N, C-alpha and C positions, 0 to 999 in steps of 0.2 A: 765654556769653562778655553782660553786660549791654547792650542799649542802651539808648539813652534821645533822647526829642527839644525839642522847647522850637519855640516862640514866636521869629525870627529881630529879628522888629521888634525885641518887646523888648531881649532881648542876644543876647548874641557870649562862646558856650562854645565856648575849645578845652582838647584834653589832650594832652598828650604826657608821655615813662613821660624818669624821664630816673637813673636808677639801680636804687635800693629805692623810688621814687617817684614816681606819678603830679603829674605841675604842668597843673592845668587853670588856664586864663588868661579869666577873665570880663565884660567887659566891657557897661553897661548904656547900652541906646539907646530904649526905652520909661518912662513915667509912674519920678519918685521916687520911689514903695513898694516898687522893687525895691533900692534902694541899701538902703533898712531893712532886708528881707525879707532881701540878702546879711550883714545886722549877725549877722542873726539866727539866719543858720549860725553867724556867728564865735561867739556865747556859745553856741552849746550845745557846740559843740567845748572853745572853751577851759575851758566851767567843766565835766568828767565828770576821769575815771579818771585816764585816761592827757595827758600831755603829748604827745609831740610825735604823737601821734597823727594830724593838721591844723594847718599850720600858714598863716597868713590875714598878705595883705600889702597895702593898699590905696592905691593909686595915684593919679594926676594924673586928666581927664577917664574920672571912676566906670568906673575897672576895676583889678579888682579879684586877686590869686593867691593861688591855693590848692597846696599842695609835702601831700600825702596818703599816708598809707606808702600801702602796695599793701594790707597786710593790713587802712583803711581804708575800702579803694576803697567797696564795697555803699556800707556807714554813711553815705559820705560822698553817693552815688545818692542814697538813699533821701532823706536831710534835703533834697536840692537838689527833689527833690517835696515832699519836709513841709511847706515854706513858698514853694510856686508855685513856681520858678523854671523847672520844665520840668514839661513836658507828662505824657508818660508813656513809659514802667521796666516794661523786655519781658529777658527771657534767653532769649534763641534757640542 
């Protein structure tokens, strides 16, 4: 199992299984640079060769939803780490 940690003073993350997908709800509560980082994650997945790996939705109040195919879960978590939205990632 893959576990991760993040600064809850900067963002709030929840994830829920939904059939073959995992839905991530991310709310930014910290610095506005974090919104830019989220858009960089969106860019990573929108410009790769797989169209349906991650779907992205932006809402008011700096809230975002990512619907991630289960086989891209690890790639998504590593992208969160790459763009410094999470602090650590660990296999348990």
